[in-house]
Structure formats: C-alpha cells, structure tokens
DSSP file (Angstrom, degrees, kcal/mol; ACC not computed):
  #  RESIDUE AA STRUCTURE BP1 BP2  ACC     N-H-->O    O-->H-N    N-H-->O    O-->H-N    TCO  KAPPA ALPHA  PHI   PSI    X-CA   Y-CA   Z-CA
    1    1 A M              0   0    0      0, 0.0     2,-0.2     0, 0.0    24,-0.2   0.000 360.0 360.0 360.0 122.3   -3.0  -13.0  -10.0
    2    2 A A        -     0   0    0     22,-0.4    24,-2.4    44,-0.0     2,-0.6  -0.554 360.0-124.7 -85.9 150.5   -2.2   -9.4   -9.1
    3    3 A K  E     -a   26   0A   0     -2,-0.2    43,-2.7    22,-0.2    44,-1.4  -0.873  33.5-170.2 -93.5 119.2    1.3   -8.1   -8.3
    4    4 A I  E     -ab  27  47A   0     22,-3.4    24,-3.1    -2,-0.6     2,-0.5  -0.935  14.6-157.2-116.9 132.0    1.1   -6.3   -5.0
    5    5 A L  E     -ab  28  48A   0     42,-2.4    44,-3.2    -2,-0.4     2,-0.6  -0.937   9.9-166.0-104.4 125.5    3.8   -4.2   -3.4
    6    6 A F  E     -ab  29  49A   0     22,-3.0    24,-2.1    -2,-0.5     2,-0.7  -0.953   2.8-166.5-116.2 114.7    3.6   -3.9    0.4
    7    7 A V  E     +ab  30  50A   0     42,-3.0    44,-2.5    -2,-0.6     2,-0.3  -0.889  30.9 139.7-103.5 109.5    5.7   -1.2    2.0
    8    8 A E        -     0   0    0     22,-2.6    22,-0.1    -2,-0.7    46,-0.1  -0.979  41.4-159.0-155.3 132.4    5.8   -1.8    5.7
    9    9 A D  S    S+     0   0    0     -2,-0.3    22,-0.1    44,-0.2    -1,-0.1   0.570  72.2  88.6 -93.5  -8.6    8.6   -1.5    8.3
   10   10 A E     >  -     0   0    0      1,-0.2     4,-2.4     2,-0.0     3,-0.4  -0.812  65.7-153.8 -93.4 113.5    7.0   -3.8   11.0
   11   11 A P  H  > S+     0   0    0      0, 0.0     4,-2.5     0, 0.0     5,-0.2   0.855  91.1  52.9 -57.2 -40.4    8.1   -7.4   10.3
   12   12 A D  H  > S+     0   0    0      1,-0.2     4,-2.3     2,-0.2     5,-0.1   0.898 111.9  45.2 -64.8 -39.4    5.1   -9.1   12.0
   13   13 A I  H  > S+     0   0    0     -3,-0.4     4,-2.6     2,-0.2     5,-0.3   0.905 111.1  53.5 -70.2 -41.2    2.6   -7.0    9.9
   14   14 A R  H  X S+     0   0    0     -4,-2.4     4,-2.6     1,-0.2    -2,-0.2   0.941 112.1  45.4 -55.5 -47.5    4.6   -7.7    6.7
   15   15 A D  H  X S+     0   0    0     -4,-2.5     4,-2.8     2,-0.2     5,-0.2   0.913 112.1  50.9 -65.0 -43.2    4.4  -11.4    7.4
   16   16 A L  H  X S+     0   0    0     -4,-2.3     4,-2.0     2,-0.2    -2,-0.2   0.939 114.8  42.0 -59.9 -49.2    0.7  -11.4    8.3
   17   17 A V  H  X S+     0   0    0     -4,-2.6     4,-1.7     2,-0.2     5,-0.2   0.910 113.9  52.1 -67.4 -42.2   -0.3   -9.5    5.1
   18   18 A R  H  X S+     0   0    0     -4,-2.6     4,-2.8    -5,-0.3     3,-0.4   0.949 111.9  46.5 -58.0 -48.9    2.1  -11.6    3.0
   19   19 A L  H  < S+     0   0    0     -4,-2.8     4,-0.4     1,-0.2    -1,-0.2   0.862 112.0  51.6 -62.3 -36.2    0.6  -14.8    4.3
   20   20 A A  H  < S+     0   0    0     -4,-2.0    -1,-0.2    -5,-0.2    -2,-0.2   0.796 123.1  28.2 -69.7 -28.4   -3.0  -13.5    3.9
   21   21 A L  H >X S+     0   0    0     -4,-1.7     4,-1.9    -3,-0.4     3,-1.9   0.709  95.5  83.8-107.4 -23.8   -2.4  -12.5    0.2
   22   22 A E  T 3< S+     0   0    0     -4,-2.8    -3,-0.1     1,-0.3    -2,-0.1   0.679  83.2  62.8 -67.7 -18.3    0.3  -14.8   -1.3
   23   23 A D  T 34 S+     0   0    0     -4,-0.4    -1,-0.3    -5,-0.2    -2,-0.1   0.729 121.0  23.8 -75.2 -18.9   -2.0  -17.7   -2.1
   24   24 A E  T <4 S+     0   0    0     -3,-1.9   -22,-0.4     1,-0.2     2,-0.3   0.555 127.3  34.1-116.8 -15.0   -3.9  -15.4   -4.6
   25   25 A H  S  < S-     0   0    0     -4,-1.9     2,-0.6   -24,-0.2   -22,-0.2  -0.941  76.8-108.9-141.3 157.2   -1.4  -12.7   -5.5
   26   26 A G  E     -a    3   0A   0    -24,-2.4   -22,-3.4    -2,-0.3     2,-0.5  -0.814  40.7-159.9 -84.2 125.0    2.3  -12.1   -6.0
   27   27 A V  E     -a    4   0A   0     -2,-0.6     2,-0.4   -24,-0.2   -22,-0.2  -0.936  12.3-171.1-116.6 123.7    3.5  -10.1   -3.0
   28   28 A T  E     -a    5   0A   0    -24,-3.1   -22,-3.0    -2,-0.5     2,-0.3  -0.929  15.5-149.0-108.5 136.1    6.7   -8.0   -3.0
   29   29 A L  E     -a    6   0A   0     -2,-0.4     2,-0.3   -24,-0.2   -22,-0.2  -0.813  16.0-179.5-109.3 146.1    7.8   -6.6    0.3
   30   30 A A  E     -a    7   0A   0    -24,-2.1   -22,-2.6    -2,-0.3     3,-0.0  -0.992  15.5-159.8-139.5 142.6    9.7   -3.3    1.0
   31   31 A E  S    S+     0   0    0     -2,-0.3    24,-0.3   -24,-0.2     2,-0.3   0.695  74.3  34.9 -96.3 -21.7   10.8   -2.1    4.5
   32   32 A T  S  > S-     0   0    0     22,-0.1     4,-2.4     1,-0.1     5,-0.1  -0.857  80.5-113.3-130.1 163.7   11.3    1.6    3.7
   33   33 A A  H  > S+     0   0    0     22,-0.7     4,-2.4    25,-0.5     5,-0.2   0.899 118.3  53.1 -61.5 -40.5    9.8    4.3    1.5
   34   34 A E  H  > S+     0   0    0      1,-0.2     4,-2.0     2,-0.2    -1,-0.2   0.929 110.6  45.8 -62.0 -45.4   13.0    4.5   -0.5
   35   35 A E  H  > S+     0   0    0      1,-0.2     4,-2.9     2,-0.2     5,-0.2   0.879 110.2  55.8 -65.1 -37.0   13.0    0.7   -1.1
   36   36 A G  H  X S+     0   0    0     -4,-2.4     4,-2.4     2,-0.2    -2,-0.2   0.910 107.3  48.1 -61.5 -43.1    9.3    0.9   -2.0
   37   37 A L  H  X S+     0   0    0     -4,-2.4     4,-2.0     2,-0.2    -1,-0.2   0.913 113.3  48.5 -63.1 -42.1    9.9    3.5   -4.7
   38   38 A R  H  X S+     0   0    0     -4,-2.0     4,-2.0     1,-0.2    -2,-0.2   0.941 113.3  45.8 -64.1 -47.2   12.8    1.4   -6.1
   39   39 A R  H  X S+     0   0    0     -4,-2.9     4,-2.6     1,-0.2     5,-0.3   0.869 109.8  55.0 -66.2 -35.8   10.7   -1.8   -6.1
   40   40 A A  H  X S+     0   0    0     -4,-2.4     4,-2.2    -5,-0.2    -1,-0.2   0.922 109.8  47.2 -61.5 -42.8    7.7    0.0   -7.6
   41   41 A S  H  < S+     0   0    0     -4,-2.0    -2,-0.2     1,-0.2    -1,-0.2   0.872 116.9  43.6 -66.0 -36.9    9.9    1.1  -10.5
   42   42 A E  H  < S+     0   0    0     -4,-2.0    -2,-0.2    -5,-0.2    -1,-0.2   0.853 127.3  26.0 -75.6 -36.0   11.4   -2.3  -11.0
   43   43 A E  H  < S-     0   0    0     -4,-2.6    -3,-0.2    -5,-0.2    -2,-0.2   0.605  83.0-144.1-110.9 -14.8    8.2   -4.4  -10.7
   44   44 A T     <  -     0   0    0     -4,-2.2   -41,-0.1    -5,-0.3    -4,-0.1   0.954  28.6-148.8  44.1  73.0    5.3   -2.1  -11.8
   45   45 A P        -     0   0    0      0, 0.0   -41,-0.2     0, 0.0     3,-0.1  -0.213  18.6-135.4 -69.8 159.4    2.8   -3.5   -9.3
   46   46 A D  S    S+     0   0    0    -43,-2.7     2,-0.3     1,-0.3   -42,-0.2   0.686  92.2  11.9 -82.0 -21.7   -0.9   -3.7   -9.9
   47   47 A L  E     -b    4   0A   0    -44,-1.4   -42,-2.4    29,-0.2     2,-0.5  -0.982  67.6-149.6-156.4 144.1   -1.6   -2.4   -6.4
   48   48 A I  E     -bc   5  78A   0     29,-2.5    31,-3.0    -2,-0.3     2,-0.6  -0.981   0.9-159.8-122.9 127.8    0.5   -0.8   -3.6
   49   49 A L  E     -bc   6  79A   0    -44,-3.2   -42,-3.0    -2,-0.5     2,-0.5  -0.937  20.9-167.0-100.2 122.0   -0.1   -1.1    0.1
   50   50 A M  E     -bc   7  80A   0     29,-3.1    31,-2.1    -2,-0.6     2,-0.2  -0.942  16.8-145.8-122.2 117.0    1.7    1.8    1.8
   51   51 A D        -     0   0    0    -44,-2.5    31,-0.2    -2,-0.5     3,-0.2  -0.567  12.9-148.1 -69.1 141.3    2.3    2.1    5.6
   52   52 A V  S    S+     0   0    0     29,-0.4     8,-2.4    -2,-0.2     2,-1.2   0.914  84.7  55.6 -79.6 -44.7    2.1    5.8    6.5
   53   53 A S  S    S+     0   0    0      6,-0.2     2,-0.4     7,-0.1   -44,-0.2  -0.716  72.9 159.7 -96.8  90.0    4.7    5.8    9.3
   54   54 A L        -     0   0    0     -2,-1.2   -22,-0.1    -3,-0.2     2,-0.1  -0.850  37.9-123.2-109.7 145.0    7.9    4.4    7.8
   55   55 A G  S    S+     0   0    0     -2,-0.4   -22,-0.7   -24,-0.3     2,-0.3  -0.396  70.1  60.9 -74.3 163.8   11.4    4.8    9.1
   56   56 A G  S    S-     0   0    0      1,-0.2     3,-0.1   -24,-0.1    -2,-0.0  -0.748 106.8 -34.6 116.3-164.8   14.0    6.3    6.8
   57   57 A A  S    S+     0   0    0     -2,-0.3     2,-0.3     1,-0.1    -1,-0.2   0.782 122.9   6.2 -69.6 -28.5   14.4    9.6    4.9
   58   58 A F  S    S-     0   0    0     -3,-0.2   -25,-0.5     3,-0.0   -24,-0.2  -0.972  75.7-110.4-152.8 164.7   10.7   10.1    4.3
   59   59 A D     >  -     0   0    0     -2,-0.3     4,-2.0   -26,-0.1    -6,-0.2  -0.195  39.9 -91.7 -93.1-177.6    7.3    8.5    5.2
   60   60 A G  H  > S+     0   0    0     -8,-2.4     4,-2.2     1,-0.2    -8,-0.2   0.789 121.5  56.8 -67.4 -29.4    4.7    6.7    3.3
   61   61 A L  H  > S+     0   0    0     -9,-0.6     4,-2.3     2,-0.2    -1,-0.2   0.908 108.7  46.5 -69.3 -39.9    2.7    9.8    2.4
   62   62 A E  H  > S+     0   0    0      2,-0.2     4,-2.3     1,-0.2    -2,-0.2   0.899 111.4  52.2 -66.5 -39.3    5.7   11.4    0.8
   63   63 A A  H  X S+     0   0    0     -4,-2.0     4,-2.4     2,-0.2    -2,-0.2   0.906 109.4  50.4 -61.2 -40.4    6.4    8.1   -1.1
   64   64 A T  H  X S+     0   0    0     -4,-2.2     4,-2.7     2,-0.2    -2,-0.2   0.922 108.8  50.9 -63.6 -44.5    2.8    8.2   -2.3
   65   65 A R  H  X S+     0   0    0     -4,-2.3     4,-1.2     1,-0.2    -2,-0.2   0.913 111.2  49.0 -59.0 -42.0    3.2   11.7   -3.5
   66   66 A R  H  < S+     0   0    0     -4,-2.3     4,-0.3     2,-0.2     3,-0.2   0.899 111.0  49.4 -65.9 -40.4    6.4   10.7   -5.4
   67   67 A L  H >< S+     0   0    0     -4,-2.4     3,-1.6     1,-0.2     6,-0.4   0.923 109.1  52.3 -63.0 -43.0    4.7    7.7   -7.0
   68   68 A R  H 3< S+     0   0    0     -4,-2.7    -1,-0.2     1,-0.3    -2,-0.2   0.739 101.4  60.8 -67.3 -21.8    1.7    9.9   -8.1
   69   69 A S  T 3< S+     0   0    0     -4,-1.2    -1,-0.3    -3,-0.2    -2,-0.2   0.564  92.2  79.7 -79.6  -6.8    4.1   12.3   -9.7
   70   70 A D  S X  S-     0   0    0     -3,-1.6     3,-2.3    -4,-0.3     4,-0.1  -0.900  76.9-145.1-102.9 118.6    5.3    9.5  -12.0
   71   71 A P  G >  S+     0   0    0      0, 0.0     3,-1.4     0, 0.0     4,-0.3   0.730  94.2  72.1 -57.0 -22.9    2.9    8.8  -14.9
   72   72 A R  G 3  S+     0   0    0      1,-0.3     3,-0.2     2,-0.1    -4,-0.1   0.747 101.7  44.1 -63.4 -21.0    3.6    5.0  -14.7
   73   73 A F  G X  S+     0   0    0     -3,-2.3     3,-0.8    -6,-0.4    -1,-0.3   0.211  77.8 107.5-111.6  15.2    1.6    4.9  -11.5
   74   74 A D  T <  S+     0   0    0     -3,-1.4    -1,-0.2     1,-0.2    -2,-0.1   0.888  90.8  34.9 -56.2 -41.5   -1.4    7.1  -12.5
   75   75 A A  T 3  S+     0   0    0     -4,-0.3    49,-1.3    -3,-0.2    -1,-0.2   0.365  93.0 108.6 -98.7   4.6   -3.7    4.0  -12.7
   76   76 A T    <   -     0   0    0     -3,-0.8   -29,-0.2    47,-0.1     2,-0.1  -0.725  68.6-130.3 -86.6 118.8   -2.1    2.1   -9.8
   77   77 A P        -     0   0    0      0, 0.0   -29,-2.5     0, 0.0     2,-0.5  -0.461  21.2-163.0 -64.9 136.9   -4.3    1.9   -6.7
   78   78 A I  E     -c   48   0A   0     19,-0.2    21,-3.5   -31,-0.2    22,-1.1  -0.991   2.2-165.1-123.5 123.6   -2.4    2.9   -3.5
   79   79 A I  E     -cd  49 100A   0    -31,-3.0   -29,-3.1    -2,-0.5     2,-0.6  -0.935  16.4-136.5-112.7 123.7   -4.0    1.9   -0.2
   80   80 A A  E     -cd  50 101A   0     20,-2.7    22,-3.8    -2,-0.5     2,-0.6  -0.686  18.3-169.8 -76.8 120.4   -2.8    3.5    3.1
   81   81 A L  E     + d   0 102A   0    -31,-2.1   -29,-0.4    -2,-0.6     2,-0.3  -0.938  30.8 147.0-112.5 107.0   -2.4    0.7    5.6
   82   82 A T  E     - d   0 103A   0     20,-1.9    22,-2.4    -2,-0.6   -31,-0.1  -0.972  63.7-135.5-150.5 151.4   -1.9    2.5    8.9
   83   83 A A  S    S+     0   0    0     -2,-0.3     2,-1.1    20,-0.2    -1,-0.1   0.534  80.9 105.8 -79.1  -8.1   -2.3    2.7   12.6
   84   84 A H        +     0   0    0      1,-0.2    -2,-0.1     5,-0.1    -1,-0.0  -0.634  32.2 145.3 -76.9 102.2   -3.2    6.4   12.1
   85   85 A A        +     0   0    0     -2,-1.1    -1,-0.2     4,-0.1     3,-0.1   0.029  27.7 121.0-127.8  25.2   -6.9    6.4   12.6
   86   86 A M  S >> S-     0   0    0      1,-0.2     3,-2.2     2,-0.0     4,-0.6  -0.451  79.6 -72.1 -84.6 162.3   -7.4    9.8   14.2
   87   87 A P  T 34 S+     0   0    0      0, 0.0    -1,-0.2     0, 0.0    -2,-0.1  -0.312 123.3  20.0 -54.5 131.8   -9.6   12.5   12.7
   88   88 A G  T 3> S+     0   0    0     -3,-0.1     4,-2.2     4,-0.0     5,-0.2   0.121  95.7  99.6  95.3 -20.5   -7.9   14.0    9.7
   89   89 A D  H <> S+     0   0    0     -3,-2.2     4,-2.2     2,-0.2     5,-0.2   0.920  83.9  48.1 -65.9 -43.2   -5.6   11.0    9.0
   90   90 A R  H  X S+     0   0    0     -4,-0.6     4,-2.5     1,-0.2     5,-0.2   0.930 111.9  50.2 -61.2 -44.9   -7.8    9.5    6.3
   91   91 A E  H  > S+     0   0    0      1,-0.2     4,-2.6     2,-0.2    -1,-0.2   0.886 109.3  51.3 -62.6 -39.5   -8.0   12.9    4.6
   92   92 A R  H  X S+     0   0    0     -4,-2.2     4,-1.6     2,-0.2    -1,-0.2   0.901 110.4  49.3 -64.1 -40.6   -4.2   13.4    4.7
   93   93 A A  H  X>S+     0   0    0     -4,-2.2     5,-2.3     2,-0.2     4,-0.7   0.929 113.2  45.9 -64.6 -44.8   -3.7   10.0    3.1
   94   94 A L  H ><5S+     0   0    0     -4,-2.5     3,-0.9     1,-0.2    -2,-0.2   0.897 110.6  53.4 -65.1 -39.9   -6.3   10.7    0.4
   95   95 A A  H 3<5S+     0   0    0     -4,-2.6    -1,-0.2     1,-0.2    -2,-0.2   0.817 104.5  56.1 -64.8 -30.0   -4.8   14.1   -0.2
   96   96 A A  H 3<5S-     0   0    0     -4,-1.6    -1,-0.2    -5,-0.2   -28,-0.2   0.671 132.2 -90.7 -75.4 -16.2   -1.3   12.6   -0.7
   97   97 A G  T <<5S+     0   0    0     -3,-0.9   -19,-0.2    -4,-0.7    -3,-0.2   0.421  78.3 141.2 121.5   1.0   -2.7   10.3   -3.4
   98   98 A C      < -     0   0    0     -5,-2.3    -1,-0.3    -6,-0.2   -19,-0.2  -0.469  40.8-152.5 -71.2 147.5   -3.9    7.2   -1.6
   99   99 A D  S    S+     0   0    0    -21,-3.5     2,-0.3     1,-0.2   -20,-0.2   0.743  75.7  13.4 -90.8 -27.4   -7.1    5.8   -2.9
  100  100 A Q  E     -d   79   0A   0    -22,-1.1   -20,-2.7    -7,-0.1     2,-0.4  -0.936  62.1-140.3-144.6 165.4   -8.2    4.1    0.3
  101  101 A H  E     -d   80   0A   0     -2,-0.3   -20,-0.2   -22,-0.2   -11,-0.1  -0.965  18.2-175.9-132.6 112.3   -7.3    4.2    4.0
  102  102 A W  E     -d   81   0A   0    -22,-3.8   -20,-1.9    -2,-0.4     2,-0.1  -0.947  20.7-135.7-114.4 117.8   -7.3    0.8    5.9
  103  103 A P  E     -d   82   0A   0      0, 0.0   -20,-0.2     0, 0.0   -18,-0.1  -0.384  25.6-101.8 -76.0 148.0   -6.6    1.0    9.6
  104  104 A K  S    S+     0   0    0    -22,-2.4     2,-0.2     2,-0.1   -19,-0.0  -0.815  92.9  60.5-101.3 151.0   -4.3   -1.3   11.5
  105  105 A P  S    S-     0   0    0      0, 0.0     2,-0.8     0, 0.0   -23,-0.1   0.511  82.3-135.7 -74.3 154.5   -4.6   -3.6   13.3
  106  106 A I        +     0   0    0      1,-0.2     3,-0.2    -2,-0.2    -2,-0.1  -0.702  29.4 174.3 -79.0 113.4   -6.3   -5.7   10.6
  107  107 A T        +     0   0    0     -2,-0.8     2,-0.5     1,-0.2    -1,-0.2   0.678  68.8  43.8 -97.9 -19.8   -9.1   -7.3   12.5
  108  108 A D     >  +     0   0    0      1,-0.1     4,-2.3     2,-0.0    -1,-0.2  -0.819  60.7 178.9-128.9  91.6  -10.9   -9.1    9.6
  109  109 A L  H  > S+     0   0    0     -2,-0.5     4,-2.9     1,-0.2     5,-0.2   0.848  81.6  54.7 -63.4 -35.3   -8.4  -10.7    7.3
  110  110 A L  H  > S+     0   0    0      2,-0.2     4,-2.5     1,-0.2    -1,-0.2   0.937 110.5  44.6 -65.6 -45.2  -11.1  -12.1    5.0
  111  111 A A  H  > S+     0   0    0      2,-0.2     4,-2.4     1,-0.2    -2,-0.2   0.901 114.5  50.7 -63.6 -40.1  -12.6   -8.7    4.4
  112  112 A F  H  X S+     0   0    0     -4,-2.3     4,-2.3     2,-0.2    -2,-0.2   0.941 111.7  46.5 -61.8 -48.5   -9.1   -7.2    3.9
  113  113 A R  H  X S+     0   0    0     -4,-2.9     4,-2.6     1,-0.2    -2,-0.2   0.900 112.3  50.7 -63.0 -41.0   -8.1   -9.9    1.4
  114  114 A D  H  X S+     0   0    0     -4,-2.5     4,-2.6    -5,-0.2    -1,-0.2   0.909 109.9  50.4 -62.5 -41.8  -11.4   -9.4   -0.5
  115  115 A M  H  X S+     0   0    0     -4,-2.4     4,-2.7     2,-0.2     5,-0.2   0.913 111.6  48.2 -62.8 -42.7  -10.9   -5.7   -0.6
  116  116 A I  H  X S+     0   0    0     -4,-2.3     4,-2.7     2,-0.2     5,-0.2   0.938 113.1  47.3 -63.0 -47.7   -7.4   -6.1   -2.0
  117  117 A T  H  X S+     0   0    0     -4,-2.6     4,-1.9     1,-0.2    -2,-0.2   0.920 115.2  45.8 -61.0 -45.1   -8.5   -8.6   -4.6
  118  118 A R  H  X S+     0   0    0     -4,-2.6     4,-2.2    -5,-0.2    -2,-0.2   0.923 114.5  47.0 -64.5 -45.9  -11.4   -6.4   -5.7
  119  119 A T  H  X S+     0   0    0     -4,-2.7     4,-2.3     1,-0.2    -2,-0.2   0.900 111.4  50.9 -65.8 -41.1   -9.3   -3.2   -5.8
  120  120 A A  H  < S+     0   0    0     -4,-2.7    -1,-0.2    -5,-0.2    -2,-0.2   0.889 113.0  46.6 -63.3 -38.6   -6.5   -4.9   -7.8
  121  121 A A  H  < S+     0   0    0     -4,-1.9    -2,-0.2    -5,-0.2    -1,-0.2   0.872 117.0  42.5 -71.1 -37.4   -9.0   -6.2  -10.3
  122  122 A E  H  < S-     0   0    0     -4,-2.2    -2,-0.2     1,-0.2    -1,-0.2   0.781  96.5-152.3 -81.3 -28.1  -10.8   -2.9  -10.7
  123  123 A G     <  -     0   0    0     -4,-2.3     2,-0.3    -5,-0.2    -1,-0.2  -0.306  44.5 -25.3  79.0-172.0   -7.8   -0.6  -10.8
  124  124 A R        -     0   0    0    -49,-1.3     2,-0.7    -4,-0.1   -48,-0.0  -0.581  53.8-142.1 -81.9 131.8   -7.8    3.0   -9.7
  125  125 A K              0   0    0     -2,-0.3    -2,-0.1     1,-0.1    -1,-0.0  -0.838 360.0 360.0 -90.6 115.1  -11.0    5.0   -9.8
  126  126 A Q              0   0    0     -2,-0.7    -1,-0.1   -51,-0.0    -2,-0.0   0.434 360.0 360.0-104.4 360.0  -10.1    8.4  -10.9
C-alpha cells in the first residue's frame, strides 16, 4: 500500500480521488500548497498528486519546485492533476518538476487508479 498525498482545493475532486484510491492506498489530503508542503514533510509520501491551480500564497507548480529543491523528495513521483490542458501546460508542469500531467476531469477512474498504482510502485524515473 503506497502513501499518497493529494493536494487539491476542490472538495468534490478530493472526495472522488480519495474514494477511488483509498481501498488500495493510504491517502492524505491537503487543500493548499502550503498545507501540502507541510504534510509532505510530516508524512514522506510515496507519490504526490498536485493540483496546479491552488488558492493560497502560491500554486501547485511553485509547491512542486519547492518539493524538488528538498533532497527528501528527489525520488518521489509528482503528478500534476489539473484542468490546465492547453498547449504548453504539460510542458510547464514537467519543467516545474512534475513527472506526469493528468488532465481533469478524470473520465476513466480505472485507468487513473492503475496509473497511480503503477507509478507509486515504480518510483520516479530520473
């Protein structure tokens, strides 16, 4: 069972992803980038799902950059889960340190859950 941190400010999406993953993984939720950084430091997750557009002092891409500057998270996969699916959005997420870019809305929960399970088991490909 992998420890997954999901940083998302939209309650319905948090609940959907938690319900999709909690039977196979431990899921910790955070509503803001700041809370996500704190929870990552406290819990050392195996995988982080990061919303790009978060309310608060900074967004999910800045949170990802901050996580990547911490050696504890070098091998932790970070997946951008975002409604940003315009040209260049994927590249911005990858440049910030995300390993993958998964668009919202999530239309295939089984494929999403399989991708999370596989990525958590494999770790970060550097």
